[in-house]
BADO-923109 format. One record per residue (C-alpha): x, y, z; residue in one letter. Coordinates in steps of 0.02 Angstrom, whole numbers, padded with zeros to 5 digits, always signed. Example, Ala and Ser with C-alpha at 12.3 -4.5 7.8 and 13.67 -1.06 7.14 Angstrom:
! BADO-923109
+00615-00225+00390a/+00684-00053+00357s/
END
This chain:
! BADO-923109
+01537+03708-01744x/+01636+03764-01590x/+01477+03787-01489x/+01390+03900-01617x/+01201+03872-01612x/+01092+03904-01766x/+00902+03906-01784x/+00771+03949-01914x/+00649+04085-01860x/+00522+04105-02002x/+00601+04213-02136x/+00759+04235-02032x/+00902+04123-01974x/+00995+04162-01813x/+01169+04108-01755x/+01219+04122-01570x/+01404+04128-01524x/+01427+04098-01336x/+01544+04211-01238x/+01653+04061-01194x/+01700+04049-01378x/+01794+04214-01384x/+01831+04241-01197x/+01839+04429-01226x/+01952+04419-01379x/+01901+04513-01539x/+01807+04418-01672x/+01759+04450-01855x/+01605+04386-01946x/+01606+04342-02132x/+01465+04296-02250x/+01495+04138-02353x/+01421+04092-02522x/+01502+03941-02602x/+01686+03991-02620x/+01651+04175-02587x/+01691+04243-02413x/+01652+04426-02374x/+01689+04522-02214x/+01527+04597-02147x/+01557+04779-02108x/+01410+04870-02025x/+01370+04955-02192x/+01375+04793-02293x/+01275+04700-02159x/+01132+04827-02170x/+01135+04824-02361x/+01139+04636-02375x/+01018+04586-02237x/+01132+04539-02089x/+01124+04597-01908x/+01256+04576-01773x/+01220+04608-01587x/+01318+04586-01424x/+01234+04564-01254x/+01311+04614-01084x/+01363+04434-01051x/+01476+04431-01204x/+01363+04323-01314x/+01356+04373-01498x/+01200+04352-01606x/+01213+04354-01796x/+01047+04349-01890x/+01014+04352-02076x/+00864+04364-02190x/+00834+04207-02290x/+00838+04323-02441x/+01005+04402-02393x/+01137+04436-02525x/+01240+04281-02492x/+01102+04154-02454x/+01088+04004-02568x/+00908+03994-02634x/+00821+03848-02715x/+00659+03919-02782x/+00557+04006-02651x/+00556+03866-02522x/+00734+03809-02479x/+00868+03926-02412x/+01042+03902-02342x/+01141+04034-02247x/+01325+04009-02198x/+01444+04117-02096x/+01627+04110-02049x/+01695+04174-01882x/+01877+04222-01850x/+01934+04230-01668x/+02095+04321-01625x/+02190+04254-01474x/+02304+04364-01370x/+02449+04394-01363x/+02500+04318-01530x/+02339+04375-01618x/+02332+04208-01707x/+02166+04179-01793x/+02052+04033-01757x/+01923+04004-01895x/+01752+03925-01867x/+01613+03899-01994x/+01428+03869-01968x/+01280+03854-02087x/+01093+03824-02075x/+00967+03763-02204x/+00787+03819-02181x/+00624+03782-02268x/+00505+03928-02282x/+00344+03953-02379x/+00351+04128-02451x/+00191+04233-02454x/+00143+04350-02595x/+00224+04491-02501x/+00340+04486-02352x/+00400+04637-02256x/+00539+04625-02127x/+00587+04767-02008x/+00755+04723-01931x/+00852+04835-01814x/+00970+04899-01950x/+00874+04874-02113x/+00700+04852-02188x/+00661+04728-02325x/+00514+04693-02440x/+00497+04538-02548x/+00360+04537-02683x/+00304+04399-02800x/+00313+04451-02983x/+00149+04404-03072x/+00185+04394-03260x/+00031+04355-03368x/+00041+04224-03505x/-00025+04269-03680x/-00042+04200-03858x/+00077+04267-03985x/-00026+04387-04091x/+00063+04360-04257x/+00017+04179-04264x/-00166+04135-04241x/-00180+03993-04121x/+00008+04003-04092x/+00101+03944-03935x/+00087+04024-03762x/+00226+04148-03727x/+00301+04196-03559x/+00385+04366-03573x/+00571+04376-03529x/+00563+04536-03429x/+00719+04631-03384x/+00733+04758-03243x/+00733+04926-03331x/+00709+05066-03206x/+00673+05098-03022x/+00570+05240-02955x/+00589+05295-02775x/+00463+05405-02688x/+00539+05524-02563x/+00387+05562-02567x/+00430+05646-02733x/+00471+05531-02876x/+00653+05496-02923x/+00717+05374-03055x/+00873+05265-03033x/+00953+05120-03122x/+01003+04965-03024x/+01190+04999-03019x/+01167+05175-02955x/+01045+05120-02821x/+01158+04981-02759x/+01305+05100-02756x/+01203+05212-02641x/+01184+05070-02514x/+01018+04993-02565x/+01002+04813-02620x/+00898+04757-02768x/+00876+04573-02811x/+00761+04498-02940x/+00724+04323-03001x/+00596+04262-03126x/+00472+04249-02982x/+00520+04377-02849x/+00584+04550-02819x/+00679+04591-02659x/+00714+04772-02608x/+00816+04814-02452x/+00859+04981-02375x/+00958+05034-02220x/+00859+05151-02109x/+00969+05303-02130x/+00950+05324-02318x/+00907+05500-02380x/+00773+05438-02499x/+00666+05364-02359x/+00533+05472-02280x/+00433+05476-02118x/+00246+05458-02111x/+00138+05471-01954x/+00013+05329-01943x/-00110+05338-01798x/+00015+05436-01690x/+00160+05318-01731x/+00300+05379-01842x/+00341+05256-01981x/+00494+05268-02092x/+00441+05222-02269x/+00540+05147-02411x/+00427+05153-02566x/+00480+05099-02738x/+00407+05054-02907x/+00513+04939-03015x/+00487+04937-03204x/+00519+04776-03303x/+00506+04766-03495x/+00540+04659-03645x/+00522+04699-03830x/+00338+04744-03828x/+00273+04746-03651x/+00309+04822-03479x/+00271+04759-03303x/+00258+04871-03149x/+00297+04798-02976x/+00262+04905-02824x/+00366+04867-02668x/+00344+04966-02507x/+00410+04938-02331x/+00360+05039-02178x/+00438+05015-02006x/+00400+05103-01840x/+00526+05222-01761x/+00430+05255-01599x/+00274+05202-01507x/+00354+05138-01346x/+00328+05219-01176x/+00368+05179-00996x/+00240+05201-00857x/+00302+05148-00685x/+00377+04975-00704x/+00284+04933-00866x/+00340+04954-01047x/+00197+04989-01169x/+00221+04973-01358x/+00082+05036-01471x/+00083+04979-01652x/-00046+05037-01782x/-00159+04902-01855x/-00198+04997-02014x/-00033+05023-02101x/-00093+05146-02234x/+00072+05144-02331x/+00052+04956-02352x/-00133+04916-02358x/-00302+04984-02409x/-00446+05007-02288x/-00529+04845-02346x/-00400+04722-02284x/-00433+04581-02163x/-00308+04552-02021x/-00289+04364-02009x/-00159+04339-01871x/-00063+04438-01741x/+00082+04359-01643x/+00206+04421-01516x/+00385+04362-01489x/+00549+04403-01404x/+00719+04407-01491x/+00641+04347-01653x/+00557+04195-01576x/+00368+04183-01578x/+00292+04149-01405x/+00145+04039-01364x/+00004+04106-01255x/+00068+03998-01111x/+00242+04072-01125x/+00172+04247-01128x/+00069+04214-00973x/+00213+04137-00876x/+00323+04290-00911x/+00183+04416-00879x/+00187+04480-01057x/+00027+04557-01121x/-00046+04594-01295x/-00209+04689-01321x/-00294+04732-01488x/-00397+04890-01504x/-00485+04960-01656x/-00329+05054-01708x/-00180+04977-01621x/-00098+04823-01554x/-00031+04860-01378x/+00111+04752-01308x/+00147+04766-01120x/+00310+04704-01045x/+00361+04720-00861x/+00531+04800-00836x/+00651+04660-00789x/+00550+04525-00876x/+00643+04373-00946x/+00710+04398-01121x/+00781+04571-01084x/+00934+04631-00994x/+00995+04775-00888x/+01144+04882-00941x/+01256+04998-00841x/+01296+05177-00891x/+01405+05316-00823x/+01331+05491-00834x/+01430+05635-00759x/+01523+05513-00645x/+01358+05442-00582x/+01298+05262-00599x/+01141+05234-00704x/+01054+05080-00773x/+00935+05044-00915x/+00831+04894-00967x/+00829+04831-01147x/+00715+04704-01228x/+00679+04665-01411x/+00495+04620-01435x/+00431+04560-01604x/+00261+04579-01689x/+00201+04472-01834x/+00047+04521-01933x/-00037+04430-02077x/-00175+04502-02185x/-00265+04468-02349x/-00293+04598-02481x/-00389+04524-02627x/-00304+04361-02669x/-00134+04414-02601x/-00068+04372-02428x/+00054+04486-02339x/+00162+04440-02190x/+00237+04580-02088x/+00373+04557-01955x/+00449+04695-01850x/+00588+04675-01719x/+00585+04831-01611x/+00720+04850-01475x/+00657+04953-01328x/+00775+05031-01200x/+00705+05117-01047x/+00766+05291-01001x/+00924+05295-00894x/+00883+05278-00710x/+01004+05342-00577x/+01057+05197-00468x/+01179+05263-00338x/+01276+05125-00250x/+01217+05080-00076x/+01342+05059+00065x/+01295+04944+00208x/+01406+04970+00360x/+01417+04809+00461x/+01560+04868+00571x/+01569+04801+00748x/+01684+04920+00844x/+01732+04783+00967x/+01808+04684+00823x/+01913+04837+00773x/+01878+04806+00589x/+01778+04909+00465x/+01659+04793+00373x/+01558+04867+00229x/+01456+04798+00083x/+01444+04908-00072x/+01297+04859-00182x/+01213+04834-00305x/+01299+04825-00474x/+01266+04737-00638x/+01388+04606-00703x/+01463+04729-00829x/+01535+04837-00688x/+01716+04802-00637x/+01801+04872-00481x/+01970+04943-00534x/+02040+05029-00379x/+02005+05101-00208x/+02076+05262-00139x/+02109+05253+00048x/+02129+05431+00109x/+02255+05499-00017x/+02330+05334-00076x/+02258+05248-00229x/+02276+05058-00233x/+02229+04936-00370x/+02125+04785-00322x/+02279+04674-00318x/+02375+04799-00210x/+02229+04807-00088x/+02236+04619-00062x/+02427+04618-00046x/+02415+04746+00096x/+02307+04626+00197x/+02142+04715+00168x/+01993+04600+00139x/+01905+04625-00028x/+01779+04503-00102x/+01654+04507-00245x/+01485+04431-00201x/+01354+04376-00330x/+01167+04367-00300x/+01031+04259-00382x/+00951+04410-00468x/+01109+04438-00570x/+01178+04584-00470x/+01338+04588-00370x/+01417+04681-00225x/+01590+04711-00153x/+01631+04668+00029x/+01773+04765+00111x/+01860+04729+00279x/+01987+04856+00342x/+02065+04834+00516x/+02072+04989+00624x/+02260+04960+00634x/+02283+05004+00450x/+02372+05172+00428x/+02228+05235+00319x/+02109+05235+00468x/+02100+05403+00557x/+02070+05404+00743x/+02000+05550+00844x/+01936+05575+01019x/+01790+05694+00999x/+01727+05657+01175x/+01828+05607+01328x/+01737+05441+01341x/+01723+05401+01156x/+01847+05362+01019x/+01794+05382+00838x/+01876+05299+00687x/+01860+05370+00511x/+01900+05288+00344x/+01878+05396+00187x/+01856+05289+00031x/+01838+05319-00155x/+01792+05168-00263x/+01841+05175-00447x/+01735+05074-00572x/+01734+05041-00759x/+01590+04978-00867x/+01625+04848-01000x/+01642+04838-01146x/+01642+05026-01179x/+01755+05057-01025x/+01656+05206-00964x/+01711+05252-00787x/+01630+05320-00630x/+01671+05328-00445x/+01586+05322-00277x/+01646+05412-00120x/+01602+05376+00060x/+01671+05391+00235x/+01653+05247+00357x/+01638+05295+00539x/+01639+05192+00697x/+01641+05243+00879x/+01682+05145+01035x/+01690+05179+01220x/+01863+05218+01282x/+01932+05094+01409x/+02073+05187+01494x/+02241+05099+01512x/+02275+05032+01686x/+02438+04992+01772x/+02493+04910+01933x/+02633+04812+02006x/+02714+04727+02153x/+02882+04678+02226x/+02964+04512+02263x/+03140+04468+02317x/+03246+04593+02221x/+03130+04652+02082x/+02987+04767+02037x/+02856+04686+01926x/+02752+04814+01830x/+02601+04765+01725x/+02504+04875+01603x/+02334+04837+01525x/+02310+04939+01366x/+02120+04949+01370x/+02059+05020+01205x/+02220+05117+01173x/+02332+05033+01043x/+02505+04989+01107x/+02586+05092+00969x/+02492+05244+01033x/+02537+05219+01216x/+02700+05289+01287x/+02762+05205+01446x/+02889+05290+01558x/+02975+05211+01707x/+03062+05340+01811x/+03125+05469+01687x/+03154+05343+01546x/+03036+05305+01403x/+03027+05119+01364x/+03097+05114+01188x/+03146+04953+01100x/+03327+04988+01144x/+03287+05006+01330x/+03176+04852+01332x/+03320+04744+01272x/+03399+04766+01444x/+03252+04699+01544x/+03146+04543+01552x/+02976+04585+01478x/+02825+04505+01397x/+02687+04582+01291x/+02536+04537+01186x/+02390+04633+01109x/+02314+04677+01278x/+02450+04672+01412x/+02629+04720+01448x/+02735+04655+01593x/+02913+04708+01637x/+03031+04651+01775x/+03151+04783+01843x/+03290+04744+01970x/+03283+04861+02118x/+03457+04930+02082x/+03417+04974+01901x/+03437+05157+01852x/+03248+05165+01824x/+03224+05148+02013x/+03236+05294+02136x/+03318+05239+02299x/+03245+05329+02450x/+03348+05260+02595x/+03476+05128+02641x/+03484+05024+02801x/+03599+04883+02848x/+03462+04759+02807x/+03419+04827+02638x/+03355+04969+02529x/+03190+05062+02509x/+03163+05086+02322x/+03027+05171+02219x/+02983+05161+02036x/+02873+05294+01953x/+02757+05239+01812x/+02678+05357+01685x/+02563+05310+01540x/+02540+05440+01403x/+02421+05439+01253x/+02529+05513+01114x/+02387+05533+00987x/+02273+05631+01101x/+02414+05715+01199x/+02341+05650+01362x/+02416+05578+01522x/+02307+05429+01564x/+02397+05353+01715x/+02527+05408+01843x/+02574+05311+02000x/+02723+05261+02107x/+02767+05093+02181x/+02883+05090+02336x/+02950+04931+02415x/+03082+04881+02543x/+03211+04757+02478x/+03293+04651+02613x/+03455+04620+02520x/+03626+04626+02601x/+03719+04775+02533x/+03879+04724+02620x/+03975+04562+02646x/+04103+04515+02778x/+04227+04386+02715x/+04327+04268+02828x/+04492+04333+02760x/+04457+04505+02836x/+04390+04584+02677x/+04234+04691+02673x/+04131+04724+02517x/+03991+04853+02513x/+03877+04923+02379x/+03829+05105+02405x/+03686+05169+02298x/+03648+05347+02247x/+03493+05412+02338x/+03356+05516+02261x/+03371+05643+02402x/+03550+05684+02349x/+03529+05720+02163x/+03700+05802+02142x/+03795+05656+02215x/+03930+05580+02106x/+03965+05402+02169x/+04147+05416+02116x/+04171+05556+02244x/+04123+05444+02391x/+04258+05384+02507x/+04287+05292+02671x/+04357+05375+02827x/+04523+05382+02740x/+04489+05504+02595x/+04612+05406+02488x/+04498+05251+02494x/+04391+05281+02342x/+04268+05156+02265x/+04342+04996+02195x/+04215+05015+02055x/+04078+05142+02021x/+03943+05187+01897x/+03820+05330+01881x/+03702+05263+02013x/+03810+05162+02134x/+03984+05132+02202x/+04067+04971+02259x/+04197+04974+02398x/+04312+04829+02439x/+04438+04851+02580x/+04530+04760+02717x/+04477+04782+02898x/+04650+04849+02939x/+04644+04990+02810x/+04548+05145+02759x/+04524+05210+02936x/+04425+05057+02993x/+04407+05052+03183x/+04396+04897+03292x/+04320+04863+03460x/+04289+04706+03562x/+04115+04664+03616x/+04113+04506+03721x/+04188+04365+03618x/+04173+04464+03456x/+04271+04595+03362x/+04172+04734+03278x/+04252+04829+03134x/+04170+04994+03081x/+04192+05121+02943x/+04085+05253+02862x/+04055+05304+02681x/+04041+05492+02660x/+04033+05618+02522x/+04176+05739+02530x/+04140+05870+02398x/+04286+05950+02311x/+04190+06115+02307x/+04045+06169+02417x/+03877+06160+02330x/+03777+06320+02316x/+03636+06339+02442x/+03473+06335+02346x/+03376+06434+02474x/+03380+06492+02654x/+03277+06343+02710x/+03341+06209+02591x/+03513+06141+02628x/+03599+06006+02527x/+03581+05846+02631x/+03732+05753+02694x/+03772+05577+02634x/+03833+05455+02765x/+03820+05264+02770x/+03892+05161+02912x/+03974+04993+02876x/+04015+04863+03008x/+04069+04682+03018x/+04072+04571+03172x/+04194+04425+03186x/+04208+04291+03321x/+04361+04318+03430x/+04367+04142+03504x/+04297+03993+03404x/+04333+03810+03379x/+04347+03731+03204x/+04308+03546+03183x/+04400+03434+03063x/+04352+03262+03002x/+04479+03132+02953x/+04469+02947+02916x/+04592+02809+02948x/+04595+02647+02852x/+04648+02485+02936x/+04779+02392+02838x/+04740+02230+02925x/+04561+02206+02863x/+04483+02240+02694x/+04325+02346+02700x/+04162+02258+02671x/+04007+02338+02597x/+03826+02291+02593x/+03729+02298+02431x/+03599+02437+02437x/+03499+02556+02332x/+03488+02744+02341x/+03468+02904+02242x/+03623+03005+02201x/+03590+03193+02193x/+03699+03344+02153x/+03685+03530+02188x/+03757+03692+02119x/+03822+03820+02245x/+03902+03991+02237x/+04057+04012+02345x/+04083+04170+02446x/+04267+04174+02398x/+04395+04090+02289x/+04446+03957+02418x/+04279+03866+02413x/+04259+03862+02602x/+04100+03962+02631x/+03947+03953+02518x/+03786+04052+02498x/+03630+03960+02557x/+03453+03970+02488x/+03404+04105+02612x/+03548+04217+02558x/+03480+04243+02383x/+03472+04361+02293x/+03660+04382+02309x/+03728+04552+02260x/+03879+04552+02145x/+03947+04666+02012x/+03990+04630+01832x/+04178+04642+01851x/+04184+04529+02004x/+04235+04344+01979x/+04106+04214+02031x/+04156+04043+02098x/+04038+03895+02073x/+04046+03716+02135x/+03944+03566+02080x/+03949+03432+02215x/+03870+03264+02251x/+03760+03262+02405x/+03777+03127+02540x/+03878+02999+02444x/+04031+02903+02507x/+04051+02794+02351x/+04223+02824+02275x/+04174+02728+02119x/+04063+02868+02052x/+04112+03038+01986x/+04026+03200+01938x/+04043+03262+01759x/+03992+03433+01689x/+03910+03432+01518x/+03849+03611+01495x/+03828+03766+01603x/+03745+03930+01554x/+03663+04088+01624x/+03488+04158+01595x/+03388+04307+01656x/+03246+04200+01726x/+03223+04042+01826x/+03171+03953+01667x/+03327+03861+01609x/+03259+03861+01429x/+03226+04049+01421x/+03313+04169+01303x/+03432+04255+01297x/+03562+04138+01370x/+03751+04146+01390x/+03854+03987+01376x/+03985+03961+01512x/+04032+03778+01487x/+03997+03683+01326x/+04023+03496+01313x/+04125+03492+01473x/+04244+03633+01422x/+04242+03824+01431x/+04134+03907+01297x/+04242+03908+01139x/+04173+04080+01091x/+04245+04154+01250x/+04361+04025+01331x/+04452+04156+01434x/+04292+04202+01528x/+04271+04033+01615x/+04407+03933+01706x/+04383+03754+01765x/+04479+03729+01928x/+04547+03560+01987x/+04479+03489+02150x/+04599+03417+02281x/+04565+03327+02441x/+04557+03439+02597x/+04468+03452+02763x/+04301+03472+02671x/+04327+03362+02518x/+04355+03177+02545x/+04326+03117+02366x/+04380+03247+02234x/+04288+03155+02095x/+04125+03204+02181x/+04153+03389+02141x/+04180+03504+01992x/+04229+03687+02012x/+04231+03830+01888x/+04259+04017+01895x/+04169+04148+01790x/+04301+04284+01782x/+04192+04426+01722x/+04006+04424+01679x/+04007+04522+01516x/+03841+04445+01461x/+03883+04426+01279x/+03752+04363+01155x/+03759+04180+01102x/+03832+04222+00933x/+03987+04296+01011x/+03950+04471+00945x/+03997+04631+01032x/+03944+04661+01211x/+03759+04696+01225x/+03745+04754+01404x/+03742+04931+01468x/+03856+04935+01619x/+03733+05047+01712x/+03592+04918+01703x/+03566+04791+01842x/+03530+04612+01791x/+03461+04463+01884x/+03556+04308+01829x/+03522+04123+01858x/+03657+03993+01823x/+03609+03818+01764x/+03711+03659+01734x/+03680+03490+01656x/+03769+03360+01766x/+03802+03176+01738x/+03856+03045+01867x/+03985+02925+01793x/+04085+02775+01843x/+04252+02844+01902x/+04353+02694+01844x/+04283+02694+01666x/+04393+02824+01579x/+04406+02739+01409x/+04276+02846+01321x/+04319+03009+01411x/+04138+03045+01454x/+04176+03099+01633x/+04350+03169+01599x/+04335+03284+01449x/+04493+03334+01353x/+04499+03522+01329x/+04621+03645+01249x/+04795+03674+01324x/+04750+03839+01407x/+04609+03751+01501x/+04606+03614+01630x/+04652+03439+01574x/+04757+03370+01431x/+04843+03480+01305x/+04768+03386+01158x/+04649+03478+01042x/+04470+03476+01102x/+04341+03411+00979x/+04167+03488+00997x/+04032+03356+01005x/+03853+03340+01060x/+03810+03264+01227x/+03837+03077+01233x/+03708+03058+01372x/+03521+03042+01355x/+03407+03170+01436x/+03361+03041+01570x/+03544+03020+01619x/+03570+03207+01652x/+03532+03298+01813x/+03489+03484+01805x/+03546+03603+01942x/+03526+03792+01960x/+03581+03934+02072x/+03517+04113+02089x/+03461+04244+02074x/+03625+04337+02073x/+03601+04525+02057x/+03739+04594+01945x/+03768+04780+01945x/
END
């Protein structure tokens, strides 16, 4: 029932309850006899002939003598044993009841002796003679009705007991008209020890007196079971058992049979040979030899003084049969043998490959009854589940021989890994570990400590860079130094997360690249010429863990960027940077020839002047057909600076500014006249209509920057004027429409972050005051106004897309690219408003409320135009 297996084993019956039945839950075993059910405590089991054992795999074995207290007996040949098992299920502790029984046929010998692991039992046939009744000559045959009268125990002295007293002491006495059964647990005080051929035997000797009215019968019942005789030599168990059991036999007996078995089952000679069991008979002993680890036994784990030990247990059986006179005796002994505890310290196999930057270790070998509870990494104890949650690899591996191991993978990046540089060219990683184990089911605990160590060659970080257009591009290769351990400084500034938000940068596990505009505060400016600036950026790499500077270099480049602009309306704009050679310079103290002409705008590292050619002390002179206007930017200190030494004077700061204008020039105008006498005729043709985005030099959209002028230098507070125009088209039936315009920090129009300028044909609703769409009218340059769209970005505040607070630092230079999605429409088709968007009243167009909608054009219908870079400072 329920997977319980029962089998008859000679004068015993054995029930096996698989571990799957209880699944670790507690169980109780009861003896059953008809309607009687009795819970088998250890004391009652030994008294009544039951044995209960649990193996390391959780299987339970319940065995019983066929002559046990609760067995149903039919004569001396048929026996039935029944048990009941109660399983308690967590968490409700509800009981599940299973019953099992087994009927066995067994031919009983004159005397049977059974040595179980918790009791010894002797069963003796009672021989009662028949006789003629003396009072009547030739009368009938009489069989005496004997009653148990008294019991004598030899300890070895003689003591008399009645049955009730003896059973109350823990013995069991059973008698029938044909048999007497005596059973004794091993630990009874009335038993005694006798040495037989160097083997100690515990002896239970009794004489039972039966009587009726005029006669008495004496039945002797003795059991003797070994308590030692096993030894271990190397990897072999040897069990010596005496052949001449003097407490049980005389010297004239004849040994008829000797058999060996395991776990109560008799083995054939073939089975013994296949398992390498051996049995040898000498003149005085039977010697059984069993290899340690042989099938039929099992290993068990133990914890002794926090150290791991193992033992091997097996239960061999010997069966002897001998004749003494006309009486046959069968003797069966089950003798569990456990080897001495053997230290078995865990073995750690370190499979770490330093290049993989992961500690890999295998901790072996353990028996199945060992459970890993926790691991202490350094000073932090983690349970097995917490280890896995933290991303540390932990696996249990099983092997065919029944052992298991634990595989651990810990990346070097884990905070528990200690890193030290013991040699300049070597880096060593340490991982102290303490494994905590428990042994089931007794829950004895032990631990194992180790330190994993791995070393790798140090690959020093490297750095380099180059210049292009208006930027420095710095690249760093980490080598074997983790990025978190490497401090990078540009100029005097450490690259923190906050600083990096202001610059275009990319990084991965091995490299770091950053783009720095040449007018950024990280750059030291060495000199300024009319054609550009000589800038230098200093790079320093520092190993914070080992307190070591690993790289230091400087990158200097000339940047051919116009620092000044001469506008056609007679306005001059000039950017004046702070030079490294004048560290005490305050850009706000700079002025033109006229000391009252201070910077139009200034920051900590530059000043921007904007003035008319007729002001601020600007001089003019004619050179041929040109007019040359000149001024000079100087530093007029409010107080003289202290002289640092006799030979070191504070340098002067002086930058010359000039603009040259044509004195005599001719401007060309184009106009068209239409004949009213003849309608124009056109030829059908095919062509490609293209558009472009240009940045105007001023607000009148007369002069534009060309490709060779970029990067164009502007400042954040300065308005920017853009025009989208159709190239080389004279068709008045088409028009240019703006869908979306935005700014990015790179040429990639899809890059992030981005700042919306025009959304769905109208100024960005999150900042509508920042962008103005200007109408286009016909003039000397514009023939068809529908071919152009113009918009002004009043002030580049570079807000994030979500419209949150300003994210820029005004002292940081930015390279900006402007992109637009443009569509070419039919100018006469205004029904759907696709080319003529309706925006809010404070913007260009109708005063009706603007409805935000997605683009009504497919990606194929849109043209993409860009302009830049524009250097904003």
